[in-house]
C-alpha positions as CSV (number, residue, x, y, z in Angstrom):
1,X,-22.7,0.0,-4.5
2,X,-22.9,-2.5,-1.6
3,X,-22.9,-6.2,-2.4
4,X,-26.3,-7.8,-1.8
5,X,-26.3,-9.6,1.5
6,X,-23.1,-8.2,2.8
7,X,-24.5,-5.3,4.7
8,X,-24.1,-5.3,8.4
9,X,-25.4,-3.2,11.3
10,X,-22.8,-0.5,10.6
11,X,-22.8,2.2,7.9
12,X,-23.5,1.4,4.3
13,X,-20.8,1.6,1.5
14,X,-19.3,5.0,0.9
15,X,-17.8,6.8,-2.1
16,X,-15.1,9.5,-2.1
17,X,-14.4,11.4,-5.3
18,X,-11.7,13.9,-6.2
19,X,-10.4,15.4,-9.5
20,X,-6.7,14.6,-10.2
21,X,-4.5,17.7,-10.2
22,X,-1.0,18.3,-11.6
23,X,0.6,17.9,-8.2
24,X,-0.9,14.4,-8.0
25,X,1.0,13.2,-11.1
26,X,4.4,12.7,-12.5
27,X,5.9,14.7,-15.4
28,X,4.2,12.5,-17.9
29,X,0.8,13.2,-16.4
30,X,0.2,9.8,-14.8
31,X,-1.2,10.0,-11.3
32,X,1.2,8.7,-8.7
33,X,0.4,5.3,-7.2
34,X,0.9,6.8,-3.8
35,X,-1.9,9.4,-4.4
36,X,-4.3,6.5,-5.2
37,X,-3.2,4.5,-2.2
38,X,-3.7,7.5,0.1
39,X,-7.3,8.0,-1.2
40,X,-8.0,4.2,-0.8
41,X,-6.8,4.4,2.8
42,X,-8.9,7.5,3.6
43,X,-12.0,5.8,2.4
44,X,-11.2,2.7,4.4
45,X,-10.5,4.7,7.5
46,X,-13.9,6.5,7.2
47,X,-16.1,3.5,6.8
48,X,-14.3,1.3,9.4
49,X,-14.3,4.1,12.0
50,X,-18.0,4.7,11.4
51,X,-18.7,0.9,11.8
52,X,-16.6,0.6,15.0
53,X,-18.6,3.5,16.5
54,X,-22.0,2.3,15.3
55,X,-22.9,0.7,18.7
56,X,-22.8,2.3,22.2
57,X,-19.4,2.0,23.8
58,X,-16.0,3.5,24.1
59,X,-15.3,5.9,21.2
60,X,-12.4,4.8,18.9
61,X,-10.5,5.4,15.7
62,X,-9.8,2.6,13.2
63,X,-6.1,2.3,12.5
64,X,-4.7,0.6,9.4
65,X,-3.0,-2.7,10.1
66,X,-2.5,-4.2,6.6
67,X,-3.1,-3.6,2.9
68,X,-3.3,-6.8,0.8
69,X,-1.6,-6.9,-2.6
70,X,-3.0,-4.2,-4.9
71,X,-2.7,-4.1,-8.7
72,X,-2.8,-0.9,-10.7
73,X,-5.0,-2.1,-13.5
74,X,-5.1,1.0,-15.6
75,X,-3.3,4.4,-15.4
76,X,-5.1,7.5,-14.2
77,X,-4.3,10.9,-15.7
78,X,-4.5,14.6,-14.7
79,X,-8.1,16.0,-15.1
80,X,-9.8,12.6,-14.5
81,X,-12.0,12.1,-11.4
82,X,-11.0,9.3,-9.0
83,X,-14.2,7.6,-7.6
84,X,-13.2,5.5,-4.6
85,X,-15.9,3.2,-3.2
86,X,-15.5,1.2,0.0
87,X,-17.5,-1.4,1.9
88,X,-17.0,-3.6,4.9
89,X,-16.9,-7.3,3.9
90,X,-15.8,-9.1,7.1
91,X,-15.3,-8.4,10.8
92,X,-13.4,-10.5,13.4
93,X,-13.5,-9.7,17.1
94,X,-10.8,-7.0,16.8
95,X,-10.5,-6.2,13.1
96,X,-12.4,-5.0,10.1
97,X,-11.9,-6.0,6.5
98,X,-12.7,-3.3,3.9
99,X,-12.9,-3.8,0.2
100,X,-12.1,-0.7,-2.0
101,X,-12.6,-0.2,-5.7
102,X,-11.2,2.8,-7.6
103,X,-12.8,4.0,-10.9
104,X,-11.3,6.7,-13.1
105,X,-13.9,9.0,-14.8
106,X,-13.3,11.2,-17.8
107,X,-15.7,14.0,-17.0
108,X,-15.6,15.3,-20.7
109,X,-16.7,12.0,-22.3
110,X,-18.2,10.2,-19.3
111,X,-15.9,7.2,-19.9
112,X,-15.1,5.1,-16.8
113,X,-12.7,2.3,-16.1
114,X,-11.6,0.3,-13.1
115,X,-8.1,1.2,-12.0
116,X,-7.7,-0.4,-8.6
117,X,-9.1,-3.1,-6.3
118,X,-7.8,-3.2,-2.7
119,X,-8.4,-5.0,0.6
120,X,-7.5,-3.3,3.8
121,X,-7.5,-4.4,7.5
122,X,-8.2,-2.0,10.4
123,X,-8.2,-2.3,14.1
124,X,-10.2,0.0,16.5
125,X,-8.0,1.9,19.0
126,X,-9.6,3.6,22.0
127,X,-9.6,7.4,22.0
128,X,-8.9,7.3,25.8
129,X,-6.0,4.7,25.6
130,X,-4.2,4.4,22.3
131,X,-2.8,1.0,23.3
132,X,-6.2,-0.5,23.9
133,X,-7.7,-2.4,21.0
134,X,-11.5,-2.5,21.3
135,X,-14.0,-5.1,20.1
136,X,-15.6,-4.6,16.7
137,X,-19.4,-4.7,16.3
138,X,-20.2,-7.9,14.4
139,X,-21.5,-8.0,10.8
140,X,-24.6,-9.8,9.9
141,X,-24.4,-12.2,7.0
142,X,-27.3,-13.6,4.9
143,X,-25.2,-16.5,3.7
144,X,-22.9,-18.6,5.8
145,X,-20.4,-18.8,2.9
146,X,-19.7,-15.1,3.2
147,X,-18.6,-15.4,6.8
148,X,-16.6,-18.6,6.1
149,X,-14.8,-16.9,3.2
150,X,-14.1,-13.8,5.2
151,X,-12.7,-15.9,8.1
152,X,-10.4,-17.8,5.7
153,X,-9.0,-14.4,4.4
154,X,-8.5,-13.3,8.0
155,X,-6.5,-16.3,8.9
156,X,-4.4,-16.1,5.8
157,X,-3.4,-12.5,6.4
158,X,-2.8,-13.1,10.0
159,X,-0.3,-15.9,9.1
160,X,1.4,-13.7,6.5
161,X,1.8,-10.9,9.0
162,X,3.6,-13.2,11.4
163,X,5.9,-14.5,8.6
164,X,6.7,-10.9,7.5
165,X,7.5,-9.9,11.1
166,X,10.0,-12.7,11.4
167,X,12.0,-11.6,8.3
168,X,11.6,-7.9,9.2
169,X,15.0,-7.5,10.9
170,X,16.7,-6.7,7.6
171,X,18.4,-3.3,7.4
172,X,18.8,-0.7,4.7
173,X,21.3,2.0,5.6
174,X,19.9,5.4,4.6
175,X,21.5,6.8,1.5
176,X,20.9,10.5,1.4
177,X,23.7,12.0,-0.8
178,X,25.6,9.0,-2.3
179,X,28.3,9.6,-4.8
180,X,26.6,7.8,-7.7
181,X,29.5,8.5,-10.0
182,X,31.5,5.9,-8.2
183,X,28.8,3.2,-8.6
184,X,28.1,1.1,-11.6
185,X,24.7,1.9,-13.3
186,X,22.0,-0.7,-12.8
187,X,23.5,-1.9,-9.6
188,X,21.5,-1.9,-6.3
189,X,23.7,0.8,-4.8
190,X,23.3,3.1,-7.8
191,X,19.5,3.4,-7.5
192,X,19.1,2.9,-3.8
193,X,17.4,5.9,-2.3
194,X,16.1,7.3,1.0
195,X,13.8,10.1,2.2
196,X,13.6,11.6,5.6
197,X,10.4,13.1,6.9
198,X,9.4,14.8,10.1
199,X,5.9,13.7,11.2
200,X,3.7,16.8,11.7
201,X,0.1,17.3,12.9
202,X,-1.3,17.2,9.3
203,X,0.1,13.7,8.8
204,X,-1.8,12.3,11.8
205,X,-5.1,11.0,13.0
206,X,-7.1,12.2,16.1
207,X,-4.9,9.9,18.2
208,X,-1.7,11.6,17.0
209,X,-0.4,8.8,14.9
210,X,0.4,8.8,11.2
211,X,-2.3,8.0,8.7
212,X,-1.5,4.8,6.9
213,X,-2.2,6.6,3.6
214,X,0.5,9.2,4.3
215,X,3.0,6.5,4.9
216,X,2.1,4.6,1.7
217,X,2.4,7.8,-0.3
218,X,5.9,8.4,0.9
219,X,6.8,4.8,0.3
220,X,5.6,5.0,-3.3
221,X,7.6,8.2,-3.8
222,X,10.8,6.5,-2.7
223,X,10.1,3.4,-4.8
224,X,9.4,5.6,-7.8
225,X,12.8,7.4,-7.4
226,X,14.6,4.0,-7.2
227,X,12.8,2.8,-10.4
228,X,13.4,6.1,-12.2
229,X,17.1,6.1,-11.4
230,X,17.4,2.5,-12.6
231,X,15.6,3.0,-15.9
232,X,15.9,6.8,-16.5
233,X,12.5,6.7,-18.2
234,X,8.9,7.4,-17.3
235,X,7.8,4.8,-14.7
236,X,4.5,3.9,-13.1
237,X,3.4,1.8,-10.2
238,X,2.2,-1.6,-11.4
239,X,1.4,-3.3,-8.1
240,X,2.1,-3.3,-4.4
241,X,2.5,-6.5,-2.4
242,X,0.9,-6.7,1.0
243,X,1.9,-3.7,3.2
244,X,2.2,-4.6,6.9
245,X,2.1,-1.9,9.5
246,X,4.1,-3.4,12.3
247,X,4.1,-0.4,14.7
248,X,2.4,2.9,15.0
249,X,4.3,6.1,14.2
250,X,3.8,9.0,16.5
251,X,3.6,12.7,15.8
252,X,7.1,14.2,16.2
253,X,8.9,11.2,15.0
254,X,11.5,11.4,12.2
255,X,10.9,8.6,9.7
256,X,13.4,7.3,7.2
257,X,11.9,5.7,4.1
258,X,14.5,3.6,2.3
259,X,14.1,1.7,-1.0
260,X,16.3,-0.7,-2.9
261,X,15.8,-2.7,-6.1
262,X,15.6,-6.5,-5.5
263,X,14.6,-8.0,-8.8
264,X,14.0,-7.2,-12.5
265,X,12.2,-9.1,-15.2
266,X,12.1,-8.1,-18.8
267,X,9.3,-5.6,-18.2
268,X,9.1,-5.0,-14.5
269,X,11.2,-4.2,-11.4
270,X,10.6,-5.0,-7.7
271,X,11.6,-2.5,-5.1
272,X,11.7,-3.2,-1.4
273,X,10.8,-0.3,0.9
274,X,11.3,0.0,4.6
275,X,10.0,2.7,7.0
276,X,12.1,3.2,10.2
277,X,11.0,5.6,12.9
278,X,13.1,7.6,15.3
279,X,11.0,8.9,18.3
280,X,12.4,12.2,19.6
281,X,9.5,13.9,21.3
282,X,8.3,12.6,24.8
283,X,9.4,9.1,24.2
284,X,13.2,8.4,24.0
285,X,13.5,4.9,22.5
286,X,15.6,3.3,19.8
287,X,14.8,3.4,16.1
288,X,12.2,0.7,15.1
289,X,10.8,-0.8,11.9
290,X,7.3,0.5,11.4
291,X,6.3,-0.6,7.9
292,X,7.6,-2.8,5.0
293,X,6.5,-3.7,1.5
294,X,7.5,-4.6,-2.1
295,X,6.5,-2.3,-4.9
296,X,6.5,-3.3,-8.6
297,X,7.1,-0.7,-11.3
298,X,7.1,-0.7,-15.1
299,X,9.0,1.5,-17.6
300,X,7.0,3.4,-20.2
301,X,7.8,5.3,-23.4
302,X,6.6,8.8,-24.0
303,X,3.6,7.2,-25.8
304,X,2.8,5.1,-22.7
305,X,4.0,1.9,-24.2
306,X,5.9,-0.7,-22.0
307,X,9.7,-0.6,-22.4
308,X,12.3,-3.2,-21.6
309,X,13.8,-2.9,-18.1
310,X,17.6,-2.9,-17.7
311,X,18.8,-6.1,-15.9
312,X,19.7,-5.5,-12.3
313,X,23.4,-6.2,-11.6
314,X,23.9,-8.0,-8.3
315,X,27.2,-7.7,-6.6
316,X,27.0,-9.3,-3.1
317,X,25.6,-12.6,-1.9
318,X,22.8,-10.8,-0.1
319,X,21.8,-9.0,-3.3
320,X,21.9,-12.3,-5.2
321,X,19.7,-14.0,-2.5
322,X,17.2,-11.2,-2.6
323,X,17.1,-11.4,-6.5
324,X,16.2,-15.1,-6.3
325,X,13.6,-14.4,-3.7
326,X,12.1,-11.7,-5.9
327,X,12.1,-14.0,-8.9
328,X,10.2,-16.5,-6.9
329,X,7.5,-13.9,-6.0
330,X,7.4,-12.8,-9.6
331,X,6.8,-16.3,-11.0
332,X,4.3,-17.0,-8.3
333,X,2.3,-13.9,-9.1
334,X,2.6,-14.6,-12.9
335,X,1.3,-18.2,-12.4
336,X,-1.6,-17.0,-10.2
337,X,-2.6,-14.3,-12.8
338,X,-2.5,-16.9,-15.6
339,X,-4.7,-19.3,-13.6
340,X,-7.2,-16.5,-13.0
341,X,-7.3,-15.6,-16.7
342,X,-7.9,-19.3,-17.6
343,X,-10.7,-19.5,-15.0
344,X,-12.3,-16.3,-16.3
345,X,-12.1,-17.6,-19.9
346,X,-13.9,-20.8,-18.9
347,X,-16.8,-19.0,-17.3
């Protein structure tokens, strides 16, 4: 399960398995992307926390800082077993990179297929002082190339986090009970949706802050509602662009998860999701942006075949600008995927 030569002084790779239940899936029986994201984060949190406590020192809990782009390669269904395997692939002074693979297993036939590959970044936070980031025990590499490649990935995600933070001042006003009858179908305002959630103890880590997996699951729910309202068909998560966790969310906060459609192609739709936190308990401060990400969904028929997506109707200059930005991301991803397929065909 662990890549040869990638093992360090910390714990070995781990696997977490669970059978998919009806409450994990949509009405068509497809497991929610948020359910898978939550399992991915749980496995990442376990292995990174173990590694960060593998040497004598101040006890800590690994907190999720970022999830790289994640593609949902194949749908998972009720009754299948999700096997989530995680291993540490790189450590910097204050962060841990975890690679996670998800395999679906039909326990009746034994058939298995890869459904997800994800990369997550964690930082160790002291149990005594939640604002104190501790040092990570270093990995040992048998090949210098492994460390160099990991360092390159670290620098790339660090730069992307800074760029995302700079454009993170955008605002989605919560839409809880909009009068959709006054709005034109297939417009941004028609499908825009929000969800309000009070953060309780079951949502949180030992430090009293929300699990990253809980936040991602809520984000996927809102994005799914936006997509379903736009298409009025069965929809599934196709991919999630990098998710950046800008600030921690404390127990007792009220969080508002808001989503709006930004771009549609012939067969996919991009939804931007923001998470804003309102601290009410013990810490009176203004609302702040905690998390942001782009989700991509596809529309499916009852037989599970891809359906055309209705074109998004943009009305304002901001909506038109966001549509063009989304189109750029779509074309960039498409070109990268085609290049990977060509490279694989040549090997």
